[in-house]
C-alpha positions as CSV (number, residue, x, y, z in Angstrom):
1,M,56.6,26.1,98.1
2,T,59.7,27.1,100.1
3,D,59.9,26.1,103.7
4,N,60.9,29.3,105.5
5,T,62.0,27.5,108.6
6,E,64.1,24.7,107.1
7,L,67.4,26.4,107.8
8,T,66.6,27.1,111.5
9,G,69.6,26.2,113.6
10,K,71.8,25.8,110.5
11,V,75.2,27.6,110.0
12,V,75.5,29.1,106.6
13,L,78.6,30.9,105.2
14,V,78.2,33.5,102.4
15,T,81.1,35.1,100.6
16,G,80.7,38.5,98.9
17,A,78.0,39.2,101.5
18,S,78.4,43.0,101.6
19,R,76.4,43.8,98.5
20,G,74.5,42.5,95.5
21,I,73.5,38.8,95.3
22,G,75.6,37.9,98.3
23,Y,73.9,40.5,100.5
24,A,70.5,39.4,99.4
25,A,71.4,35.7,99.9
26,A,72.7,36.4,103.4
27,L,69.4,38.2,104.4
28,E,67.4,35.4,102.9
29,A,69.3,32.6,104.7
30,A,69.0,34.5,108.0
31,R,65.2,35.0,107.4
32,R,64.9,31.2,107.1
33,G,66.5,30.8,110.4
34,A,70.2,30.3,109.6
35,H,73.1,31.8,111.5
36,V,74.9,33.5,108.8
37,V,78.7,33.8,108.7
38,A,79.2,36.8,106.4
39,V,82.4,37.3,104.5
40,A,83.5,40.4,102.6
41,R,86.2,42.9,102.5
42,T,84.2,46.0,103.5
43,V,83.6,46.3,107.3
44,G,81.0,49.1,107.0
45,A,78.9,47.2,104.5
46,L,79.0,44.0,106.6
47,E,77.8,46.0,109.6
48,E,74.9,47.3,107.6
49,L,74.0,43.7,106.7
50,D,74.2,42.7,110.4
51,D,71.9,45.6,111.3
52,A,69.4,44.4,108.7
53,I,69.6,40.8,109.9
54,Q,69.1,41.9,113.5
55,D,66.1,44.0,112.5
56,F,64.1,40.8,112.0
57,G,65.6,38.9,114.8
58,G,68.3,37.0,112.9
59,S,71.9,36.4,113.8
60,S,75.2,36.7,112.0
61,T,78.9,36.6,112.4
62,L,80.9,39.1,110.5
63,V,84.3,38.1,109.0
64,P,86.0,40.9,107.1
65,F,88.9,39.8,105.0
66,D,90.1,39.5,101.3
67,L,89.4,36.1,99.9
68,R,92.9,36.2,98.2
69,D,94.3,35.6,101.7
70,G,94.4,31.7,101.7
71,D,95.7,31.7,105.2
72,A,92.7,33.6,106.4
73,I,90.4,31.1,104.7
74,D,92.2,28.3,106.6
75,R,91.7,30.3,109.9
76,L,88.1,30.7,109.1
77,G,87.6,27.0,108.7
78,A,89.3,26.4,112.0
79,A,87.2,29.0,113.8
80,I,84.0,27.5,112.5
81,F,85.1,24.1,113.6
82,E,85.9,25.4,117.1
83,R,82.6,27.2,117.5
84,W,80.1,24.8,115.7
85,G,81.9,21.7,114.6
86,H,80.3,21.7,111.3
87,L,79.0,23.9,108.4
88,D,75.5,23.3,107.0
89,G,75.7,25.6,103.9
90,L,78.1,27.5,101.8
91,V,77.1,30.1,99.3
92,A,80.3,30.9,97.4
93,N,79.2,34.1,95.7
94,A,82.2,36.5,95.7
95,G,83.4,37.1,92.1
96,M,85.3,39.5,90.0
97,L,84.5,40.6,86.4
98,G,88.0,41.9,85.4
99,T,88.7,43.7,82.3
100,L,86.7,43.2,79.2
101,S,89.4,43.0,76.6
102,P,90.9,41.0,73.7
103,V,92.7,38.1,75.4
104,P,96.2,39.1,74.1
105,H,95.7,42.6,75.6
106,L,95.0,41.4,79.1
107,K,97.6,42.4,81.7
108,P,99.1,39.3,83.5
109,D,98.4,40.8,87.0
110,E,94.7,41.3,86.0
111,F,94.5,37.7,84.8
112,E,95.9,36.4,88.1
113,K,93.7,38.6,90.2
114,V,90.5,37.4,88.5
115,F,91.5,33.8,88.8
116,A,92.5,34.4,92.5
117,I,89.0,35.4,93.4
118,N,86.9,33.4,91.0
119,V,88.8,30.1,91.1
120,T,91.7,29.9,93.7
121,A,89.6,31.4,96.6
122,N,86.9,28.8,95.9
123,F,89.4,26.0,95.9
124,R,90.8,27.3,99.2
125,L,87.2,27.4,100.6
126,L,86.6,23.8,99.6
127,R,90.0,22.8,101.1
128,S,89.2,24.6,104.4
129,L,85.5,23.7,104.7
130,D,85.3,20.2,103.2
131,L,85.4,18.4,106.6
132,L,82.9,20.8,108.1
133,L,80.4,20.2,105.3
134,R,80.9,16.5,105.7
135,Q,80.3,16.8,109.5
136,A,76.8,18.4,108.8
137,S,73.8,16.2,108.6
138,A,73.1,17.5,105.1
139,G,76.0,19.8,104.0
140,R,75.1,21.9,101.0
141,A,77.5,24.1,98.8
142,V,76.4,26.3,95.9
143,F,78.8,28.3,93.8
144,V,77.6,31.3,91.9
145,S,78.9,31.1,88.3
146,S,77.8,32.5,85.0
147,S,76.6,31.4,81.5
148,S,79.6,33.2,80.3
149,A,81.5,30.0,81.1
150,R,79.7,28.5,78.1
151,S,79.2,31.4,75.7
152,A,82.8,32.7,76.0
153,R,81.9,35.8,74.0
154,P,84.6,38.0,72.4
155,F,86.3,40.3,74.9
156,W,84.9,38.2,77.9
157,G,87.7,35.6,77.7
158,L,89.1,36.3,81.2
159,Y,85.8,36.2,83.0
160,A,84.6,33.3,80.9
161,A,87.7,31.2,81.5
162,S,87.6,31.7,85.2
163,K,83.9,30.7,85.4
164,A,84.5,27.7,83.2
165,A,87.3,26.6,85.5
166,L,85.1,27.1,88.5
167,D,82.3,24.9,87.0
168,A,84.8,22.1,86.2
169,M,86.2,22.2,89.7
170,V,82.8,22.1,91.3
171,K,81.6,19.2,89.1
172,A,84.7,17.2,90.0
173,Y,84.2,17.9,93.7
174,A,80.6,17.0,93.5
175,G,81.4,13.7,92.0
176,E,83.9,13.1,94.9
177,M,81.0,13.8,97.3
178,S,78.6,11.3,95.7
179,I,79.0,8.8,98.5
180,T,78.5,11.4,101.2
181,N,75.6,13.6,102.5
182,V,77.2,16.7,100.9
183,K,75.5,18.1,97.8
184,T,77.4,20.6,95.7
185,N,76.0,22.6,92.7
186,V,76.4,25.7,90.5
187,F,74.1,28.6,90.2
188,Y,73.7,30.8,87.1
189,P,71.8,34.0,88.2
190,G,71.3,35.4,84.8
191,A,71.3,39.3,84.4
192,V,70.8,40.9,87.8
193,R,70.9,44.5,88.9
194,T,74.3,44.6,90.5
195,A,77.4,46.7,90.4
196,M,79.2,44.1,88.4
197,R,76.5,44.0,85.8
198,A,76.6,47.8,85.5
199,K,80.4,47.7,84.9
200,A,79.9,45.1,82.2
201,M,76.9,46.7,80.5
202,P,77.3,50.5,81.1
203,G,74.6,51.5,78.6
204,E,72.0,49.2,80.1
205,D,68.9,50.4,82.0
206,P,69.3,48.7,85.5
207,E,65.6,49.1,86.0
208,T,65.0,46.5,83.3
209,L,66.8,43.9,85.4
210,P,65.6,41.9,88.5
211,A,67.0,43.0,91.8
212,P,69.3,40.7,93.8
213,S,66.4,40.1,96.2
214,V,64.4,38.4,93.4
215,V,67.1,35.8,92.6
216,A,68.3,35.2,96.2
217,P,65.5,32.9,97.3
218,K,66.3,30.5,94.4
219,L,69.9,30.6,95.4
220,V,69.2,29.8,99.0
221,D,66.8,27.1,98.0
222,M,69.9,25.2,97.0
223,L,71.0,24.9,100.6
224,S,67.8,23.0,101.5
225,P,68.4,19.7,103.3
226,T,65.8,18.2,101.0
227,L,67.8,19.1,97.8
228,M,69.1,15.9,96.2
229,E,70.7,17.4,93.1
230,N,74.5,17.1,93.0
231,G,77.0,18.2,90.4
232,R,74.3,20.1,88.6
233,L,73.7,23.8,87.7
234,Y,70.5,25.8,88.2
235,D,69.9,28.4,85.6
236,V,67.6,31.2,86.7
237,T,66.8,32.1,83.1
238,T,65.3,28.6,82.5
239,G,64.2,27.8,86.0
240,A,65.6,24.3,85.8
241,F,68.6,22.1,86.7
242,E,70.8,20.8,84.0
243,D,74.2,19.1,83.7
244,I,77.3,21.2,84.1
């Protein structure tokens, strides 16, 4: 059973927090007592998140910026250090589907944009937040990925390649953290009722899919100080951890 107070007093950063899985994860972390640092591009949506968190007595700090801005990510790390001196949890959720297309037909700028969000931004987050996670008593980082990294279906090459690269980077980083208190893992949410899913599967009935609020608790569980998994992936469809 989930301990709904285990994140009390913890500082948790969530990217892509303005909608979908990120929004639901930010709410869930706040409900468990964490102070949520919410990152997204849309100010209005972040303000709605803040209102929802305040409604049940939670607290958050809103940080609106584009994750393609590496310098802003560096400033964020510095600001967290100045205010708290550490970071207890990172939910790296922000992602981009890109165009579903035969690989040779992809536009170079589209390729670069998807990798900028799905891979480079997460590298910059690790670069900026690594010391902060180490400074926590039980630093936890979880990166939202996709089984597309393994299936690599036709026309999904761009998204699949970016998520495969993310998985490989996280696995390597987790190995580097094996002698520290930091645990780093990957999360496969499966099919969820999100805007990204609707774009990918326009003919699908969204009511047949679980809402983000259904998968968010499992995602936030991976920030638990008692979690000892490291360099693994949790697949919601199987309900189990496995090797990346």
